[in-house]
N, C-alpha and C positions, 0 to 999 in steps of 0.2 A: 829431663831426668835420665842422664846417661847410664848406660849399663856396661861400659867398657871394663870397669874395674870388678874384681871379685876377691874373695877372702882366702882362697886356698893357700896362696904362697905369701900372704901378708903376715907381719909380725902382729901380736895381740894389740900393740899400741896403734899400728896402722889401721887395724880393724875398727878399733874404738873411735879413731879420728874420722874414718870414713862414715861410720854409723852416726855420729854425732852430726856431721855435716847434713846428712841425709834426713835425719830425725828433724832437725830444725827446719829444713826446707819442707818437709812433708807436713808439719804441723802448720806452718804458715799457709801452705797450699790448701790444706783442709779448712782452715779458718776463713780463707778468702772465698772459697768456692762452695762450701757446704753450709747451708742454714743449720743443719743439725748439729754439726760440730762447733759453729760459731756460738749457738745458743748454749750447748753443753759446757764449752770452755768459759764463756761469760758467766754463766750461773754458778760456776766453781771459782770464780775470781781470777781466772787465768787468761793471760794475753800471750800470743805467740813469742813475744819478746822474752817472756819468762823461761822459755825453754832453751837452754844454752848447753846442757850436757846430758848424757844418758841417765844420770841420777835424777834429772828433772823429769824424766818420762813418768815417774811414780806419781806425779802430781796431776797427770792428765786423767780424764774420766775414763771409765771403761766403756766398751762397746759390747753389746750382747746380740744373740741371735734374734731376739724379739725386736731390737731396734731395726734390724734389716727387714724382718717379715712385716712389721707395722708400716713399712713404707713401700709396700708392693705397688707396682712391679719393678720399679727401677732401684729399689733399695736405697743405698748410700751413694749412688751414682752422682757425680758432680760435673759431667760433661753434657753437652747438648746431644740429643738422640742422633743427630747427624754425624757425631764424632765416634759413635759406638760402632765397633767392628765385629763384635760377636757378644752373645749372651749365653751364660751356662747357668745351671740351676740344680738344686738338690731339694729333696721333699723336706718339709717342715712339719713339726709335731702339731701345729695349729691348723694345718691343712693348706696354708699359704706357702708356696715355694720360697726357698731362699735363692734369690737371683744374684748374680755377679756380672758386671759388664767389663768390657775390654776395649781400649782404643787400639789402633794399629800398633803403637809402641808397646802397650801392655802385652799384646800377643808376642812381640819380639822378646820381651823380658821373660815371659812365660817359656818360651822356647829355649832361651838361654838357661834358665833354672832348671828345666827338665832335662836338657842335655848334660848339664853339669851333675845332676843327681844320678842319671843313668851312668854317666862316666864314673862317678864315685863307686856306683855299684859294680862297675867292671864291664860295661857295654862299650863296644868300639865299632868302628866303620865296617869291619869284616863280619859283623854278627848278622843273623837272621832273626828278626824279633817278630814274634807272633803276639798281636795285641788281642788278647781274649777278654778284655773288659768289654762291657756293653757300650756300643756307640749310641749315646742318647745325650740328653741334656747334661747328665753327669760328667764331671771333667775327666775322670780317669782315662778312658780310651783316647780322648783327643789330646790330653796332656802327654801320655806316654808316646803316642804317635808323633807329636811335635818334637819331643826330645830325641827319639830314635832317628827321625828324619833330619834333624839338625846335625846329628853325629854322622850322617851318611850311611847308616845301617839299612839293610833290605828289611822292608816292613810287610808283613802279612796281616792285614787288618780283618781277622776273622770274626770279631766281635764274640759274644759269649753264646753258648748253646750249641746244638748240633754237634755233640761231643765226639761222635765217631768220625765226622768230617774233620774236626779239630786235629784228631790223631792222624788222619790220612795226610792233612797238610803238613804236619810235622815230619812225617816220614818222607813225603814227596820232596820238600824243600830243604830238608835238613835244618829245621829250627833249632837255634842254639839258645835263645832267650825267650821265656814264657812270661808274659805280662798278664796278670789276672788276680782276682781275690783268692785268698787262702782256700776258702771254701770251694771254689771251682777247681783249684789245683787238686784237692782231694777227689772230687768227682772224676777228673781226668785220670788219676792214678787208679781208681776203682775200675773205670771203664778199661784201661789198658790191661789190668789184671784179668778182668772178665774176657777180654779178647785174646789173652795169651801173649800179649806184647811185653817184652822186657824193656822198660823204660831206660834201663841203664845202658842199652845198646843203641839208643838214639843219640844224636849229636847234642841234645839238650845239656847245657852246662851251668845255666844260671836261670833262677826264678826271681822276678821282682813282683812282690806281692803288697797289696795295701787295701785300703777302703774299709777294712774291718779289723778287729783286734786279733792278734796272733801271738800267743805266748811261745816261749822257747821249746816247750814239749811238743806242740803242734808243728812248729818250725822244723824240729829235728825229724819228726815222723815224715813229713813231706819230703824233706831232703833225702831220706833214706829210701822212700818208695819211688821217687822220680829221679833219684841218682844225681841231683844237682845242688849247688849252693844256693841259699836264698838270701836276698837282700830285701829288707822291708822298707817301704817308703811311706811318707807322711804328707798329708796336705788337707786343706779345707776349702770348700767352696767359697766361703766367706772371705778367704784371703787370696782367692784367685785360682784355687784348685791345687792339684798335686804339684810337687816340685818344691815344697818348703824345706824338706829334708829327706835323707836317704841313708841307709847303712852302707859301709864299705866292706871290704873283704874281711876285716878284723871282727865284724859283727859286734862291735863294742860301742854302741850308741849311733844315733842318726845325725849325720853332718847336716848342719843348718846353713842354707843360703843367707848367710848373715848380712851380706851387702844389700839384701832386699827385704829381709824380715828380722825385726829386733825382737829377741825373746826375753821373757821374764818368767819367774816362777813366783806365785803369791800363795799365801795361806787362804784357802777358800772361805774360811770362817772369819777371818779378820780383814781381809783384802790387802794385807801388808806384804811387801816383797820378802822373799826368802833368799837366803845366801845359796850359792852353788852347792850342790850335793845334797840338799834337802828336798824331800818329795813335797810337792804342792801342785796347784793348777797352773798350766802353762798358759801365758798370755803372749800374743804377738801384735806388733805394730808394723804395718807395711811401710817401706821406706822409699819405694820408687813407683807406687801405683798412680795412675792418672785417672782412670774412670771412676774407680771405687776406692779411694784411700780409706784405711781403717786404722783407728788408733786404739791400742790396748784391747784387742779382741779377746774375750774370755772363751777359751776353747772348751773349757769343761774337761779337759784331758789332764790326767794325774800323772806326773812324771818328775824328773829331776834334770838339772843342767850341769855340765862340766865345760870348762874352757881350757882344760889341760890338752896339750898336743896329742893327737891320736898316734898309736903305733904305725899308722900308715903315713905319718909325717904331715897331715893336714892340721892346720891351726884353728879352723872354724870351730865354733861352739858346737856341742853335741847334746841332745836330749836323750834320755834313756827310753826303755821300753814303756809304752802307754800302759800303765797298771789298772786303769779303769777311767770312767767318766764320773764326774760329780753328779750328773743327771741319770747315770745308769746305776747308781747305788740303790741296792734293795734293802729294805727293812723288814725282817721276819722276826716276830716276837721280841722287838726292841733292839735286835742285834743288826748291825749294818754290815753288808758285804757286797762284793762285786762278782758278776758271772766269771770274770777272768780268774778269780780265786778257785771256782769250781773247775773250770778248765784245766788249771794247773794240777789239781789233784787227778783228775781223770786221764791226763796225758801221761801220768807216770805209771798207769796200769797197762801193761802189754796186751792184756786180754780184751781191752776196750777200744773201739774206733774213736776218731776224733769228734764224731757227731753226738750231740746231746741237746736236751731241751730241759730247762728249769721250769717247773709248774709250781705256782703259789696259790693255794686255796684257803679258804675259811672253814674250820670245823667249829661250830659254835662261836666262841669269842677267840678261839685260838688260830694263829697262823700255822699253816702246814706247808713245808717246802719239800718237793720231790724232784730229783733229778732222773730224767729218762735217759738211759745210755744204751748203746749197741755193743754187743759183743763182736769181735772180729769174726770172719767166716771160719777160721781155723779153730778158735776157741769155742764157737757155737757148735761146730761139728762134733766136738768131744766133750760137750758139757755133760754134767751130772749133778745131782743134788749137792754133792760134797763140794764141787768146784763153785757152784752158785753161792752156797752158804759162805764159803771161804772168801770169795771175792767180795760178796756183799758185807761181810763183817769188817774186813779190812778197809773197804772204801768208806763205810760209815765213820769208822774210827778216824781215817785220815781227813775226812770232810769236817768232822766235829773239832779235830785239832786245828785245822785251817780256819774254820769259820766261827767257831766258838758256840755252836748249837747243833742239834741233831737233824740232818737232812736225810730223808727216806731215799732209797734207790730202787729203780725199776729197771730190769734188764730186758732188752729187746732183741729180737732176731735181726741179723745184719740187714741193712737197706730198708728198715722200717720208717725211720725218720725222713722227712722231706729233705731233698737235696735242693741246693740253690745255685743258680748261675751268677748271682751277685751277692749282695750282703745277706747273710744268714741271720734270722731271728732266733735267738737263743733263750728268751724268756717269755713265758705266758702267764701273766698275773690275772688270776680269776677271782680275786677277792671282791 
């Protein structure tokens, strides 16, 4: 499964031709190697010979997270254990990890995808890349490390935590690119401010952040506080980790490595494909995976696709900002909403920090939703009853407009809510 071709300079027709060739081959490979996919295809009356175009992909059965978890520990792996070069994992809601396996060739493809994603973001061989994702079974740190290494950049593998040392390393080695979660970028910004360090005087010029949702408001705040441009990246352990897509300097969608991942958008309520531009659930089929080929994986992430050429000149398809996850949707009093909608409102208030917690409780038979949010240190120092009332009234009004119901607000002193070095928990459902 060669990786010498990629889509950045191909025409749309050339991209389609390459994807078709690889889709046909991947379906045949999965059918021949995987009892799971052979049974799934057969039970749906599908034979690999039926798949001859990209439009035929819609006939393939979906793959879900449960399909992988139920087959712990090897998941959907189709190669012998002796051919596995590495295993990565993420936690699952059922308690069973979601594992993905790599052959030696898969690791080469991953390195290529990550190098291309980082290059799209603006990383080059002259950069000093500080990898502040946690080095664990999680794919983030190793993926970014592989990509930066492939580009020939200088790598500082600090992992996450020990924030003061992180800042010392930035100062000592002239870090130009910071790789971490958005939450940890905020922690670093707070610590620099506490230490009296002006981040804008550091060589930092680019932050590549992923592994958790980040709306434009939070992105803009981090960019302002740390004085660099942000490129958001996207990936899933189930697909082999980060490196699926990344933003370019235009910040107008995430460029997908289409020669390795075929994207679709479906209506999550009907499972039918949606045209470009419409919001729905993103589905991916791997096109070159050897150890764990995945057909039509339901990501549960809500976004849209465009295949129009980006202003940066690249022709690869782009997906938009992740608007929420179908499995993250909350229902309060019969109204559906996503935590990202709350974040969008909070980030528009300059008096508030990016840290918040949504608590949902039950009062009798009634659902009650409350958002706990922190004031910024400056706003807290000059607070008074009038300010608290004004901010509270406006915030509740904006939340009601956004969500369609009344959400209570509680204002906290700065640094009250727990900080995270990795993914941050934003919802506590106590019903």
